[in-house]
N, C-alpha and C positions, 0 to 999 in steps of 0.2 A: 087457666089463663096465664099468660106470661107477662111479666112486667118489663118495662123498658127504661133505659137510662137516658136522660136528656142532657144536653150540653149547651152552654151559652154560645151564641153565634159570633160574638165580638170579644176583644180584649183590649184593655187600655195599656198600650205599650209605653213603658216609662211613666205610667200614670196619667198621661195626657194625650196620647195619640191613639185614638180608638180605631181599630182595624178589624176586618173580618178575619176569623182565625185561620181560614184556608187561603194561603197566599200562593205566590209563584216564585220558583227558584230559577234564576236566569243564567245558570251555568251552561246548560246544553245548547243554547242558541249560538255558541261559538263554533269554531272548527273542531275537527277530530283531535282528541287529546286535550280538549279545552284550550286549543292553540290556534291562533289566527282567525280570520273571518269565516263565517258559515258558508257552506257550499251554496245555500239558497238564502241570500240576504233578504229578499222580499218575503220569503216564508217566515223568516225569524221576526221581521217587523210585523207581519200579520198576527203571529201568535201573541206578541206583546200587546198589540192593540185589542185583540180578542179577549185577552185576559181582563183588561180594564173594562171593556164593554160588558163582560159577563159578571162584573161585580168585584173583581180582585182589587184591593186597595192596599196590599202589602207585597212589594217585590223585593227579593233579596238577590244581591249581586256581589261582586268583589273586583278589586282592581286587577287581580291576577287572572281573571277569566278572559283569556284572549292572548296576552294581557290587554287590558283596557277596552277590548272589543265589546264585551257585554255592556259595560257602562255607556259606551258610545251608541250602541244600538237602542238601548233604553231611551236615550236622549232623542235620537232621530225618530223613534216611533211615537213618543208620548210627550215630548216637550212642545209647548208649555203644559206642565202637569195639571191634571184635574184636581180640584180641591179635595183634600183628604187623602190623596195618594201618597203613601209612605214608601220611599225607596231607601232600603238599608244597603250598605256596602261594607267591605272589609279591607283591611290592610295587614300585612305581616307575612305574606308568602310572596316570594319572587318567582320568576319563571326563567329558566334557561333552555327550555325546549318542551315539546309535547310530553305531558304526564310527569314533568319534573317540577317540584315545588319546594325549594329550599326556604326555610324560615328566616326572616330578618326582622328583628324587633328593635333596632337602634332608633332612638327617639327622632334623630334628624331624618332618617329614612321614612318613618311613619308620617311625620309632618309633611314631608315632600309628597307622599303618596295621597294623603288627604287633599292637599292643594290640587293635585292632578284629578282626583275624583270630583272635586267641586267643579273643575273646569269641564271635565268629560260629561258630567250629569247636567251641567248648566244651572247649578243652584248656588245660593250664598251660604246655605248651611245644610249639613248632612243630618238627616233625622236620626239615624242610628249608625254609628261606626263601630265595627267589631274587630277586635284583635284576632286575626285569622288563625294564628297559632302562637303559642308562647315560644320565644327564642331561648333555648337553653343557655345561650351565651350572653343574655342580657337580663338583668333583674327585672322582674315583672313590674315593679314600681316605676322603673324608668320607661318601659314601653307604654304602660297605661298613663304615666305622667304626661306623655306627649299628647295624648287625647284630652287629658284634663286641661292642659294649656289651651288647646284648640276650642274646647268647650267654653272656657272662660273668655275667649275671643269672639264667641258667637258663631264659630264655624261648624260646631258639632252640637247636636241637641242631646242625644243620649249615647251611652257607651255600653258595649257588650263584649263578651268573650266567646271563643269558639274552641271546641274539643279540649275541655279541661276537666280535671278530676274535681271531686268535691273539695278537697283541701285547697286546690288552686283557685276554685270559685270563692271560697271563703277568704283566701288571701287577697283576691281582687276586690272583694267587698270592703276590705279594710283600707284599700287605696282610694276607691271612689265608688259612687253609686252605680251598680250594675243593673242595666235594664233588661238584658237578655243573655241567654247562653245558648249556643248552637253546637250540639253534639250529635254524633251518630246514634240513632235510636229508631227502632221499628219493631215489627212483630217478631222478627227472628234474631234481633240483636238488642238486648236490654242491659248492656253492661254499664250504661249511664243511669240506671234506675235511682241510685242514690243521689245523683245530681238533679234528676227530675223531681224527686221527693223534696229536696231542699228548695228548688225553684218554686214548687207549689206552695210550700209553707211561707216563702218570702215574697210571693207575688211577682216573681221574675219570669219574663217570657222564656219559654223553652222551645227552641226552633230545631226540630229534628231534621238533620240532613240525611239524605237517602231514605226518605220516609216510606217509599213503596219497595219492599224487598220480599215479595211473596215467594219467588223462586219455586222450589219443590212444593211449597205450601199451596200453590195454585193447581197442583195436579188434580185430576177429576175426583179422586177419592179423599182429598184433604178436607179438614174442617172449614178452611177458608172458602174453598170452592163450594162446599155444601151450603154454607151460609149465604154465599153469593146467589146460588140458584134459588134458595128459599125466599130471598128478598128481591129477586129479579134484578140483581146488581152484578158488578164485575168484581173479581178478586181485589183489584186495585182500589176500588171504592170501599170495600170492606176494610182493607188495611188502613186507609185513611180515616174512615169513620171510627175505627178502633182507637186510633191516635187521638182524635178529637174528644172521645169520651173517656180517655185515660186520665186527663187532667185539664182543668179549665185554663191553665197557662200555656198549653201546647198549641203552637202555631206551625202546622206542617207547611212545607214549601215545595210540593212536587214540581219538577221541571219537565218540560217536553218541547220538541220541535214541531209537534203537530197540533193544529187547532182542534181536531176531533178528539185527540187524547186529552187536550187541555179541558174540553167540555166534559168528557168522561170523569176526569179527576175532580172537577168542581162539583159534580153531582154527588160527591161523598158528603157534602155539607148538609144535604137534606136527607141523608140516610140515617135511620135510627136503629141501633142495635139493641136487642132485648138484653136484659141482665144475664139470661142464659147464654146468649150469643157471646157476650163479653167474657163470661167465665170460660167458655170453650176456647176462645182466643187467648185468654190469659194463660191457659194451661199449656200452650204451645212453647212457652219459654223453657 
């Protein structure tokens, strides 16, 4: 007999915003290079609407996706927002062209971008604002201080950080309460394991970006593909299910331009891996 590991379906983001742990990342709904409008605007709107219809209540975006395009599409597809829908955004990366992302963490710039996000999303308060990257030219206390001021003004509810080291996360926690951390993390890249461990201990949401990275692991003879066949699932579903069972604070945000792929991804929420399956996947690191 094999045992299985179970995982909670929801997480209280910031302690007061309860969301389903499998969300949607809205970066891919923009144009190529995360630049400009999508080639299929109606298709992008359809994916966003389908996500909410299928139970997604946590959508992650950023002012730099487009730029502004992702936020505007979310507004056009979903506003007025359903009760309980949490839309998180980010500020701190600028855009000078496709695939180019210079960091800017000056307080006046971050405040300006939050005001723009409020307008683009059509809200009076952003549920979760995340510092997209630390600007090496600006003290972290200054950058996060801009968000703290906006929180005091009622324009921001919770504050998060993105792509930080453990030391940087601890530094951020000395400045303000941190509700989330968004780092690269998946089956094939676990360089942020120490950050995830700290987030788990502290009850901080850990939002892994690029959550599906099966690559060669999806080849027919790989453990991921083997487990997928055994469970009548797809390698992507196995990768997401593994993330969900790694820690109760993990909130994966797979993105896609396809409604069919969206539905496939969301199927991972009901997939339970056995303890043996998890051990086999853990060993891939």
